[in-house]
C-alpha positions as CSV (number, residue, x, y, z in Angstrom):
1,X,79.3,90.0,9.7
2,X,76.3,92.1,9.8
3,X,74.5,89.5,11.8
4,X,77.3,89.2,14.4
5,X,77.9,93.0,14.8
6,X,75.1,93.7,17.3
7,X,76.2,90.8,19.4
8,X,79.8,92.0,19.7
9,X,78.5,95.6,20.3
10,X,76.6,94.3,23.3
11,X,79.7,92.4,24.5
12,X,81.6,95.6,24.3
13,X,79.0,97.4,26.4
14,X,79.3,94.7,29.1
15,X,83.1,95.1,29.0
16,X,82.7,98.9,29.7
17,X,80.4,98.2,32.6
18,X,83.0,95.7,34.0
19,X,85.7,98.4,33.8
20,X,83.4,100.9,35.5
21,X,82.6,98.5,38.4
22,X,86.3,97.8,39.2
23,X,86.9,101.0,41.2
24,X,83.7,100.8,43.5
25,X,84.3,97.1,44.0
26,X,87.9,97.8,44.9
27,X,86.7,100.3,47.5
28,X,84.1,97.9,48.8
29,X,86.6,95.0,49.2
30,X,89.2,97.3,50.8
31,X,86.7,98.7,53.3
32,X,85.6,95.1,54.2
33,X,89.2,93.9,54.9
34,X,90.0,97.1,56.7
35,X,87.0,96.7,59.0
36,X,87.9,93.1,59.6
37,X,91.5,94.1,60.5
38,X,90.3,96.9,62.8
39,X,87.8,94.5,64.5
40,X,90.5,91.9,65.2
41,X,93.0,94.6,66.3
42,X,90.4,96.2,68.6
43,X,89.9,92.9,70.4
44,X,93.7,92.6,70.8
45,X,93.9,96.2,71.9
46,X,91.2,95.7,74.5
47,X,92.9,92.6,75.8
48,X,96.3,94.2,76.1
49,X,94.8,97.3,77.7
50,X,92.8,95.2,80.3
51,X,95.9,93.1,81.0
52,X,98.1,96.1,81.5
53,X,95.6,97.9,83.7
54,X,94.9,94.8,85.8
55,X,98.6,94.2,86.3
56,X,99.2,97.7,87.6
57,X,96.0,97.9,89.7
58,X,96.9,94.6,91.5
59,X,99.8,96.5,93.2
60,X,98.2,100.0,93.6
61,X,97.1,99.6,97.2
62,X,100.0,97.3,98.3
63,X,102.3,100.2,99.5
64,X,99.5,101.7,101.6
65,X,98.9,98.3,103.3
66,X,102.6,97.7,103.9
67,X,103.0,101.2,105.4
68,X,100.7,100.1,108.3
69,X,102.8,97.1,109.3
70,X,104.5,97.5,112.6
71,X,107.9,96.1,111.4
72,X,108.0,98.7,108.6
73,X,107.2,101.6,110.9
74,X,109.8,100.4,113.5
75,X,112.5,100.3,110.8
76,X,111.9,104.0,110.2
77,X,111.4,105.0,113.8
78,X,114.4,102.9,115.1
79,X,116.7,102.1,112.2
80,X,118.9,99.8,114.1
81,X,120.5,96.7,112.4
82,X,118.1,94.3,114.0
83,X,115.0,96.3,113.0
84,X,116.4,96.8,109.4
85,X,117.2,93.1,109.1
86,X,113.6,92.2,110.1
87,X,112.2,94.7,107.6
88,X,114.5,93.3,104.8
89,X,113.2,89.8,105.4
90,X,109.6,91.0,105.6
91,X,109.8,92.9,102.3
92,X,111.6,89.9,100.6
93,X,108.8,87.6,101.7
94,X,106.0,89.9,100.5
95,X,107.8,90.4,97.2
96,X,107.9,86.6,96.7
97,X,104.2,86.3,97.6
98,X,102.9,89.2,95.5
99,X,105.2,88.9,92.4
100,X,106.4,92.5,92.6
101,X,109.8,93.3,91.1
102,X,111.2,95.2,94.1
103,X,109.8,96.6,97.4
104,X,111.9,99.1,99.3
105,X,111.7,101.5,102.2
106,X,113.0,105.2,102.1
107,X,113.4,107.6,105.0
108,X,112.3,111.2,104.7
109,X,115.6,112.1,103.1
110,X,115.0,109.6,100.2
111,X,117.7,107.2,101.5
112,X,116.9,103.5,101.1
113,X,116.9,101.7,104.5
114,X,115.5,98.3,103.6
115,X,114.7,96.5,100.3
116,X,113.5,93.1,99.1
117,X,116.7,92.7,97.0
118,X,119.0,93.4,100.0
119,X,120.9,90.2,99.2
120,X,121.2,90.8,95.4
121,X,124.1,92.2,93.5
122,X,122.1,95.3,92.6
123,X,120.6,96.0,96.1
124,X,118.8,99.4,96.5
125,X,120.0,99.8,100.1
126,X,122.1,102.9,100.6
127,X,120.9,104.6,97.4
128,X,119.0,107.9,97.5
129,X,115.9,108.3,95.3
130,X,114.7,111.7,96.5
131,X,114.7,112.9,92.9
132,X,112.0,110.5,91.9
133,X,108.4,111.8,91.7
134,X,107.0,108.8,93.5
135,X,109.0,109.9,96.6
136,X,108.3,113.6,96.9
137,X,104.7,113.2,95.7
138,X,104.1,110.5,98.4
139,X,105.5,112.9,101.1
140,X,103.3,115.7,99.8
141,X,100.1,114.0,99.0
142,X,100.3,110.6,100.6
143,X,100.8,108.6,97.4
144,X,102.9,108.9,94.3
145,X,103.3,107.1,90.9
146,X,106.0,107.1,88.3
147,X,107.2,105.1,85.2
148,X,110.9,105.0,84.5
149,X,114.0,103.0,83.8
150,X,115.7,102.0,87.0
151,X,119.1,103.7,87.4
152,X,120.4,100.7,89.4
153,X,118.4,97.7,88.0
154,X,118.4,99.2,84.4
155,X,114.9,97.7,84.1
156,X,111.6,99.4,83.1
157,X,109.0,99.5,85.8
158,X,106.0,101.3,87.2
159,X,106.5,102.6,90.8
160,X,103.8,103.0,93.4
161,X,104.9,105.1,96.5
162,X,103.0,105.6,99.7
163,X,103.9,107.7,102.8
164,X,104.3,105.8,106.0
165,X,102.6,107.6,108.9
166,X,103.1,107.5,112.6
167,X,101.1,109.7,114.9
168,X,99.7,111.5,111.8
169,X,103.2,112.3,110.7
170,X,105.0,111.1,107.6
171,X,108.1,109.2,108.7
172,X,109.1,107.7,105.3
173,X,108.0,106.3,102.0
174,X,107.5,102.6,100.9
175,X,107.7,101.9,97.2
176,X,106.6,98.9,95.1
177,X,108.1,98.5,91.6
178,X,106.1,96.5,89.0
179,X,108.1,94.8,86.3
180,X,107.0,95.9,82.8
181,X,109.7,94.0,80.9
182,X,107.8,90.8,81.6
183,X,104.5,92.3,80.3
184,X,106.2,93.1,77.0
185,X,107.4,89.5,76.5
186,X,103.8,88.2,76.7
187,X,102.8,89.9,73.4
188,X,104.5,87.3,71.2
189,X,105.4,87.7,67.6
190,X,102.7,89.0,65.3
191,X,102.7,91.0,62.0
192,X,101.3,94.0,63.9
193,X,103.5,96.3,65.9
194,X,102.3,96.8,69.5
195,X,103.4,99.8,71.6
196,X,102.5,101.8,74.7
197,X,103.2,105.5,75.0
198,X,103.2,107.5,78.3
199,X,101.9,111.0,79.0
200,X,104.9,112.5,77.1
201,X,104.1,110.5,74.0
202,X,107.3,108.4,74.3
203,X,107.2,104.7,73.5
204,X,107.8,102.8,76.8
205,X,106.6,99.3,75.8
206,X,106.8,97.9,72.2
207,X,107.1,94.7,70.2
208,X,109.6,96.5,68.0
209,X,112.8,97.0,70.0
210,X,114.0,99.8,67.6
211,X,111.0,102.0,68.5
212,X,111.6,101.9,72.3
213,X,112.0,105.3,74.0
214,X,111.3,107.2,70.8
215,X,108.8,110.1,70.7
216,X,105.6,109.5,68.8
217,X,104.9,113.3,68.6
218,X,106.7,116.5,69.1
219,X,107.5,117.2,72.8
220,X,106.7,120.5,74.5
221,X,109.2,122.5,76.5
222,X,107.7,121.4,79.8
223,X,107.8,117.8,78.8
224,X,111.4,118.0,77.8
225,X,112.2,119.7,81.1
226,X,110.3,116.9,83.0
227,X,112.3,114.2,81.1
228,X,115.6,115.9,81.9
229,X,114.7,116.2,85.6
230,X,113.2,112.7,86.2
231,X,115.3,110.7,83.7
232,X,112.7,108.0,83.0
233,X,114.3,106.8,79.7
234,X,117.7,105.9,78.4
235,X,118.0,109.4,76.9
236,X,116.9,112.8,77.9
237,X,116.2,113.7,74.2
238,X,114.0,111.0,72.7
239,X,114.3,110.7,68.9
240,X,111.1,111.0,66.8
241,X,109.5,107.8,65.7
242,X,108.6,109.1,62.2
243,X,106.0,106.4,61.1
244,X,104.5,107.0,57.7
245,X,100.7,106.9,57.8
246,X,100.4,105.4,54.3
247,X,102.3,102.3,55.5
248,X,100.4,101.6,58.6
249,X,96.8,101.2,59.9
250,X,96.8,102.6,63.5
251,X,94.4,101.9,66.3
252,X,94.6,103.6,69.7
253,X,93.1,103.0,73.2
254,X,93.6,105.6,75.9
255,X,94.1,104.6,79.6
256,X,92.9,107.7,81.5
257,X,93.8,106.3,84.9
258,X,97.5,106.4,84.2
259,X,97.5,108.8,81.2
260,X,98.9,106.2,78.8
261,X,97.9,105.1,75.3
262,X,98.0,101.6,73.9
263,X,98.4,101.4,70.1
264,X,98.5,98.8,67.4
265,X,100.2,99.6,64.0
266,X,99.2,97.0,61.3
267,X,101.2,97.0,58.0
268,X,98.9,97.9,55.1
269,X,100.2,94.9,53.2
270,X,97.9,92.8,55.5
271,X,95.1,94.5,53.6
272,X,96.7,95.0,50.1
273,X,97.3,91.2,49.6
274,X,93.8,90.0,50.2
275,X,92.4,93.0,48.3
276,X,94.6,92.1,45.3
277,X,93.5,88.5,45.5
278,X,89.8,89.5,45.7
279,X,90.1,91.9,42.8
280,X,91.8,89.1,40.7
281,X,89.0,86.7,41.5
282,X,86.5,89.3,40.7
283,X,88.1,90.1,37.3
284,X,88.4,86.5,36.4
285,X,84.8,85.9,37.4
286,X,83.4,88.8,35.4
287,X,85.5,87.9,32.4
288,X,84.4,84.3,32.6
289,X,80.8,85.6,32.7
290,X,81.3,87.7,29.7
291,X,82.9,84.8,27.9
292,X,80.0,82.6,28.7
293,X,77.6,85.3,27.6
294,X,79.4,85.5,24.3
295,X,79.2,81.8,23.8
296,X,75.5,81.9,24.6
297,X,75.1,84.6,21.9
298,X,76.7,82.2,19.5
299,X,74.5,79.3,20.4
300,X,71.0,80.7,20.2
301,X,69.8,77.4,18.9
302,X,69.8,76.2,22.4
303,X,67.2,78.7,23.3
304,X,64.3,76.3,23.4
305,X,66.3,73.9,25.5
306,X,67.1,76.6,28.0
307,X,63.3,77.5,28.2
308,X,62.6,73.9,29.1
309,X,65.4,73.9,31.6
310,X,63.9,77.1,33.1
311,X,60.5,75.5,33.3
312,X,62.0,72.6,35.1
313,X,63.9,74.9,37.4
314,X,60.7,76.7,38.1
315,X,58.9,73.5,39.0
316,X,61.8,72.5,41.3
317,X,61.6,76.0,42.9
318,X,57.9,75.6,43.5
319,X,58.5,72.2,45.1
320,X,61.3,73.7,47.2
321,X,58.9,76.6,48.3
322,X,56.3,74.0,49.3
323,X,58.8,72.1,51.3
324,X,60.1,75.3,52.9
325,X,56.5,76.4,53.8
326,X,55.9,73.1,55.5
327,X,59.1,73.4,57.5
328,X,58.1,76.9,58.5
329,X,54.7,75.7,59.7
330,X,56.5,73.1,61.8
331,X,58.8,75.6,63.2
332,X,56.0,78.0,64.0
333,X,54.3,75.2,66.0
334,X,57.4,74.7,68.0
335,X,57.8,78.4,68.6
336,X,54.2,78.6,70.0
337,X,55.0,75.7,72.4
338,X,58.2,77.5,73.5
339,X,56.2,80.8,74.0
340,X,53.8,78.9,76.3
341,X,56.6,77.4,78.2
342,X,58.3,80.8,78.6
343,X,55.0,82.3,79.9
344,X,54.7,79.5,82.4
345,X,58.3,80.1,83.5
346,X,57.8,83.8,83.9
347,X,54.7,83.2,86.1
348,X,56.8,80.9,88.2
349,X,59.5,83.6,88.4
350,X,57.0,86.1,89.6
351,X,55.8,83.8,92.3
352,X,59.4,83.1,93.4
353,X,60.1,86.9,93.5
354,X,57.0,87.4,95.8
355,X,58.3,84.7,98.1
356,X,61.8,86.4,98.2
357,X,60.2,89.8,99.0
358,X,58.3,88.2,101.9
359,X,61.4,86.5,103.1
360,X,63.2,89.8,103.0
361,X,60.5,91.4,105.1
362,X,60.7,88.6,107.7
363,X,64.5,89.0,107.8
364,X,64.2,92.7,108.4
365,X,61.7,92.1,111.2
366,X,64.2,89.7,112.8
367,X,67.0,92.3,112.6
368,X,64.8,94.9,114.3
369,X,63.7,92.5,117.1
370,X,67.3,91.5,117.7
371,X,68.4,95.2,117.7
372,X,65.8,96.2,120.3
373,X,66.6,93.2,122.5
374,X,70.3,94.1,122.4
375,X,69.8,97.8,123.1
376,X,67.4,97.2,126.1
377,X,69.6,94.6,127.9
378,X,71.8,97.2,129.5
379,X,69.1,99.5,130.9
380,X,67.1,96.5,132.1
381,X,70.1,95.1,133.9
382,X,70.6,98.5,135.6
383,X,66.9,98.7,136.6
384,X,67.1,95.2,138.1
385,X,70.3,96.2,140.0
386,X,68.6,99.4,141.4
387,X,65.4,97.5,142.4
388,X,67.3,94.7,144.2
389,X,69.3,97.4,146.0
390,X,66.1,99.2,146.9
391,X,64.7,96.1,148.5
392,X,67.7,95.9,150.8
393,X,67.6,99.6,151.6
394,X,63.9,99.3,152.5
395,X,64.6,96.7,155.0
396,X,67.1,99.1,156.5
397,X,64.6,102.0,156.3
398,X,67.0,104.1,154.2
399,X,64.1,105.8,152.3
400,X,66.1,108.7,150.8
401,X,68.4,106.3,149.0
402,X,65.4,104.2,147.9
403,X,63.8,107.3,146.4
404,X,67.0,108.1,144.6
405,X,67.1,104.6,143.2
406,X,63.5,104.9,142.0
407,X,64.4,108.3,140.3
408,X,67.2,106.5,138.5
409,X,64.8,103.7,137.5
410,X,62.4,106.3,136.1
411,X,65.3,107.9,134.1
412,X,66.3,104.5,132.7
413,X,62.7,103.7,131.7
414,X,62.5,107.0,129.8
415,X,65.8,106.2,128.2
416,X,64.5,102.7,127.1
417,X,61.4,104.4,125.5
418,X,63.8,106.8,123.7
419,X,65.9,103.9,122.5
420,X,62.9,102.1,121.2
421,X,61.6,105.2,119.4
422,X,65.1,105.8,118.0
423,X,65.4,102.3,116.7
424,X,61.9,102.5,115.1
425,X,62.9,105.8,113.4
426,X,66.1,104.1,112.3
427,X,64.2,101.2,110.8
428,X,61.9,103.7,108.9
429,X,65.1,105.4,107.4
430,X,63.9,108.6,109.1
431,X,67.1,110.1,110.6
432,X,66.7,112.6,113.5
433,X,68.3,116.0,113.4
434,X,71.6,116.4,115.2
435,X,71.9,118.8,118.2
436,X,74.6,120.3,120.2
437,X,75.4,118.0,123.1
438,X,77.9,118.2,126.0
439,X,80.3,115.2,125.9
440,X,81.2,114.9,129.6
441,X,77.6,114.5,131.0
442,X,76.9,111.8,128.4
443,X,80.1,110.0,129.3
444,X,79.3,110.2,133.0
445,X,75.8,108.7,132.3
446,X,77.3,105.9,130.2
447,X,79.8,105.1,133.0
448,X,77.0,105.1,135.6
449,X,75.0,102.7,133.4
450,X,77.8,100.1,133.6
451,X,79.0,101.1,137.0
452,X,77.7,97.9,138.8
453,X,79.5,95.6,136.3
454,X,82.7,97.7,136.4
455,X,82.8,97.4,140.2
456,X,82.1,93.7,140.0
457,X,85.1,93.3,137.7
458,X,87.2,95.7,139.6
459,X,88.1,97.7,136.5
460,X,90.2,100.8,137.0
461,X,89.2,103.9,134.9
462,X,91.9,106.4,133.8
463,X,90.6,109.6,132.4
464,X,92.3,112.3,130.4
465,X,89.3,114.5,129.8
466,X,89.4,118.3,130.3
467,X,87.1,119.9,132.9
468,X,85.9,122.5,130.4
469,X,82.7,121.3,128.7
470,X,83.3,119.9,125.3
471,X,80.3,120.3,122.9
472,X,79.8,118.1,119.9
473,X,77.2,117.7,117.1
474,X,75.2,114.6,118.2
475,X,72.0,113.7,120.0
476,X,71.8,113.0,123.8
477,X,70.2,109.6,123.6
478,X,72.1,108.4,120.6
479,X,75.4,109.6,122.0
480,X,74.7,107.8,125.4
481,X,73.6,104.7,123.5
482,X,76.9,104.7,121.5
483,X,79.1,105.4,124.6
484,X,77.4,102.7,126.8
485,X,77.8,100.1,124.0
486,X,81.5,100.9,123.6
487,X,82.1,100.7,127.3
488,X,80.1,97.5,127.6
489,X,82.2,95.9,124.9
490,X,85.4,97.0,126.7
491,X,84.0,95.4,129.9
492,X,83.2,92.2,128.0
493,X,86.8,92.0,126.8
494,X,88.2,92.7,130.3
495,X,86.0,89.9,131.8
496,X,88.2,87.4,130.0
497,X,91.3,88.8,131.8
498,X,92.1,87.9,135.5
499,X,94.2,90.9,136.5
500,X,95.1,94.5,135.6
501,X,91.7,95.4,134.2
502,X,92.0,98.9,133.0
503,X,90.1,101.3,130.7
504,X,91.6,104.6,129.4
505,X,89.4,107.5,128.3
506,X,91.1,110.3,126.4
507,X,90.0,113.3,124.3
508,X,91.8,115.2,121.6
509,X,91.0,118.0,119.2
510,X,91.9,118.1,115.5
511,X,90.6,121.0,113.4
512,X,86.8,120.6,113.4
513,X,86.8,117.1,115.0
514,X,86.7,115.9,118.6
515,X,88.2,112.4,119.1
516,X,87.2,110.3,122.1
517,X,89.6,107.3,122.5
518,X,88.5,104.3,124.5
519,X,91.4,101.8,125.2
520,X,91.3,98.7,127.3
521,X,93.9,96.2,128.6
522,X,92.0,93.2,127.2
523,X,93.0,90.7,124.4
524,X,92.3,93.2,121.5
525,X,90.7,92.6,118.1
526,X,91.5,89.6,116.0
527,X,92.2,90.2,112.2
528,X,88.7,88.8,111.5
529,X,87.1,91.1,114.0
530,X,88.8,94.2,112.6
531,X,87.6,93.3,109.1
532,X,84.0,92.5,110.1
533,X,83.4,94.6,113.2
534,X,80.8,96.8,111.5
535,X,78.8,93.8,110.1
536,X,75.5,92.9,111.9
537,X,75.4,89.6,113.9
538,X,79.2,89.2,113.8
539,X,80.5,88.5,117.3
540,X,83.3,86.7,119.0
541,X,81.2,86.2,122.1
542,X,79.0,83.2,122.8
543,X,75.4,83.5,121.9
544,X,74.4,83.9,125.5
545,X,76.6,87.0,125.8
546,X,76.1,88.9,122.6
547,X,74.2,89.1,119.3
548,X,76.9,90.9,117.3
549,X,74.7,94.1,116.9
550,X,76.4,96.5,119.2
551,X,79.2,97.8,117.0
552,X,77.0,97.7,113.9
553,X,74.3,99.9,115.5
554,X,77.0,102.2,116.9
555,X,78.6,102.6,113.5
556,X,75.2,103.3,111.8
557,X,74.3,105.9,114.5
558,X,77.7,107.7,114.3
559,X,77.5,107.9,110.5
560,X,74.0,109.4,110.8
561,X,75.6,112.0,113.1
562,X,78.2,112.8,110.5
563,X,81.1,111.2,112.5
564,X,83.0,108.0,112.2
565,X,84.3,105.1,114.3
566,X,87.8,103.6,113.9
567,X,88.9,100.2,115.4
568,X,92.5,99.2,116.1
569,X,94.8,97.4,118.5
570,X,97.2,99.0,120.9
571,X,100.9,98.3,120.4
572,X,101.1,97.4,124.1
573,X,98.0,95.1,123.9
574,X,94.3,95.6,124.1
575,X,91.7,97.1,121.8
576,X,91.4,100.8,120.8
577,X,88.2,102.5,119.6
578,X,88.3,106.1,118.4
579,X,85.0,108.0,118.2
580,X,85.2,111.2,115.9
581,X,82.4,113.8,116.2
582,X,82.2,117.3,114.9
583,X,83.3,119.8,117.5
584,X,81.0,122.8,118.3
585,X,82.8,126.0,119.4
586,X,81.7,127.2,122.9
587,X,80.2,130.4,121.5
588,X,77.7,128.3,119.5
589,X,76.6,126.0,122.3
590,X,72.8,125.2,122.4
591,X,70.9,122.8,124.5
592,X,70.1,119.5,122.9
593,X,66.5,119.0,121.9
594,X,66.6,115.3,120.8
595,X,64.3,112.6,121.9
596,X,61.2,114.7,122.4
597,X,58.8,112.2,120.9
598,X,55.1,112.5,120.6
């Protein structure tokens, strides 16, 4: 017994060490499985959040687009049965194409005039929704959003509302409802509990039906009052959810755009079971090691055999190291080859980048050449017209009129030089300072520039421009350049029409803006032209008649002046271009100083 006593004492020491290691090992294993659970749930949380946000954003701008449709505006302006029937069919078709739950149109009193579900048993037509935030927010701010339970459909949904404007006046609200019940069904059945809470902390979407419309936190007085006013849930006093933190592992992801929170609650048993298994395996393993160690202590006569086995193992290890070293050398050689190939590839990439830079320079040079050609065509045509006219006048000895024509040619050549210098400054990204310019003289010069062509086409001009001088923030040459381009485009459109060729010029004032409207009786813009009118080289004309740079240059010039261009079609036919420039009060008028180049 005296011989065995030290051995059993050592075994007892190892047993104490084993007991001391149980707690830190338990914490380590629990932390590992908790991290794995959070990693997996974070992926699920990100996926659900992205899906929810993308579902809502897909419909965010739909009401604003629908509010510009003529049939929608006519249903509000003239709510006759025929107009309302057309609006109902239109909203039903758009609902089928977009997958929205319901699309409906409200007048300024909140009464539903048209709806996509007009033929259904729960039609919204005739119901008043003036109490909903999406209605009065849209009238006040242009757009409105709201989540709630439909008081007619009894379905959860997210509502996007947008004001419908006519002549800058809100005439109604169009609403798109997004179905959120369907989103909830896509989550499937998993051990974790998924839920979404709104800005009030109330559960609106969840994989656990008993949690729906319960409050995840204590509600403030203002939140309770908002719930009572808007009635977004099945109750105006949501019950508390009362989840015990020791039973769940919670992860959250906030959606700031809509002030919602997506959460996953995982039962802690998902961690406890694998941790218990790992602890059992650990305990069995350590006890087995201790048992083996005890057996080794009882068999010391195998000591020499173990030494031999260790020597053999050492020899095998050395052999393994040699083999591994050879493998590493082979791998190192391959890496060197790959490095050389990579360097060659990088050199080729640098050469390709240099070629692309050169191609970009050539492309920019082509754009500038085309721009200059386009901008000089009109003055050159006018100069040719004046010189041809002067030849005829000389034969008739009408020298005063010849001198007048030559003065006009001189003015046009100075303007061509100004245009070339302006385009060169524009290409250098060197914007010129804006000045105070009178609108009427610039408009008269632009009309004079296209007068010969207007007379040839027999175009009638209707003006609604006040006699009092209107001053704007612009530049003389740049403003004349924009006006002549816009008038030339209108004449191009009228050239395709055989009769009733008319152009209307009208000015209006709105706060700090002066708006010049140019309308024609031509064919108007196509949908493609409205979408790409500001893009360089886009044109609906033949290559002999246009390069597609006029409107692009005009748009760039107007933006540099702090204004904007708007393109639309007239309801009665033809194109409509609105030029907005900053208005200068009469007391601040100064002479324009632009285009004094060195």
